[in-house]
C-alpha positions as CSV (number, residue, x, y, z in Angstrom):
1,M,0.0,0.1,0.0
2,L,1.3,3.4,-1.2
3,I,0.1,6.4,0.9
4,L,0.7,9.6,-0.7
5,Q,0.8,13.3,1.1
6,M,0.7,16.4,-1.2
7,E,1.8,19.9,0.0
8,E,1.8,23.0,-2.5
9,K,3.8,26.4,-1.7
10,K,3.2,28.5,-4.9
11,D,4.9,26.8,-7.7
12,H,6.7,23.7,-6.0
13,L,4.9,20.5,-4.5
14,Y,6.2,18.6,-2.1
15,A,4.9,14.7,-1.7
16,T,5.5,12.0,1.0
17,L,5.6,8.8,0.0
18,E,5.0,6.3,2.6
19,G,5.1,2.1,2.2
20,S,6.0,0.2,-1.3
21,L,5.7,1.8,-4.7
22,T,4.6,-1.5,-6.6
23,C,2.6,-2.2,-9.5
24,K,-0.3,-1.9,-8.2
25,E,0.3,1.2,-5.9
26,T,1.5,3.4,-9.5
27,Y,-1.9,4.3,-9.9
28,Q,-2.3,7.3,-7.2
29,L,1.3,8.8,-9.0
30,E,-0.2,8.2,-12.7
31,H,-3.7,9.4,-12.4
32,Y,-3.5,11.5,-9.4
33,L,0.1,13.4,-9.0
34,I,1.2,14.0,-12.6
35,P,-2.3,15.4,-13.9
36,Y,-2.3,17.7,-10.9
37,M,1.1,18.9,-11.8
38,I,0.4,19.6,-15.1
39,K,-2.9,21.1,-14.1
40,R,-1.1,23.7,-11.6
41,K,1.9,23.9,-13.8
42,T,4.2,23.2,-11.0
43,K,7.9,24.1,-11.3
44,S,9.5,21.6,-9.0
45,L,8.3,18.3,-7.2
46,V,10.2,17.1,-4.2
47,C,9.7,13.6,-2.8
48,D,10.2,12.5,0.4
49,C,11.4,8.7,0.7
50,K,12.1,8.5,4.2
51,K,9.1,6.1,4.2
52,L,9.2,4.2,1.6
53,K,10.0,1.0,2.1
54,K,10.1,-0.8,-1.8
55,I,10.2,0.0,-5.1
56,D,10.0,-2.2,-8.3
57,F,10.4,-1.7,-11.9
58,D,6.6,0.0,-12.4
59,G,7.1,2.3,-9.3
60,K,10.7,3.4,-10.7
61,Y,8.7,4.2,-14.2
62,A,6.2,6.1,-12.5
63,L,9.1,8.1,-11.0
64,L,10.3,8.9,-14.2
65,K,7.4,9.6,-15.9
66,A,6.8,12.8,-13.1
67,K,10.3,13.6,-14.0
68,V,9.5,13.5,-17.7
69,V,6.6,15.8,-17.6
70,L,8.4,18.5,-15.2
71,K,11.5,18.7,-17.3
72,K,8.9,18.9,-20.6
73,H,7.7,22.2,-18.4
74,G,11.2,23.4,-17.3
75,G,10.4,22.2,-14.1
76,S,12.9,20.1,-11.3
77,F,12.3,16.7,-9.7
78,L,14.2,15.7,-6.5
79,L,14.0,12.6,-4.3
80,C,15.4,13.2,-0.8
81,D,15.7,10.9,2.1
82,V,16.1,7.8,0.0
83,K,17.4,4.6,1.7
84,E,20.3,3.0,0.8
85,K,18.2,0.1,-0.9
86,I,16.2,2.0,-3.0
87,K,19.0,4.2,-4.1
88,K,20.9,1.0,-5.5
89,E,17.7,0.5,-7.5
90,L,17.6,3.8,-9.0
91,I,21.4,3.8,-10.4
92,G,20.5,4.6,-14.0
93,Y,17.6,6.6,-14.1
94,R,19.3,9.9,-13.9
95,M,17.3,11.1,-10.9
96,R,18.5,13.6,-8.7
97,I,18.8,11.8,-5.1
98,L,19.7,13.9,-1.7
């Protein structure tokens, strides 16, 4: 299960991801987060991944889709507080990780 919490400050969106980001849970990113960013013309997305426990291929692809949408509109994408195990799985996806 994935819990997605969002907070917007001006053109910046802060999202907290909690739980697992797997095939079944990518729905929230693809059908809520990404359309929300497009509608609001979000300039940057900061994802707090401190409570993210697991990610699979579909989860990585959903994050990549969000990054691509932001880049198309000149925005930036940042993942923060990512656990080492998940960082290793994101190698090759060219995402900024703090």
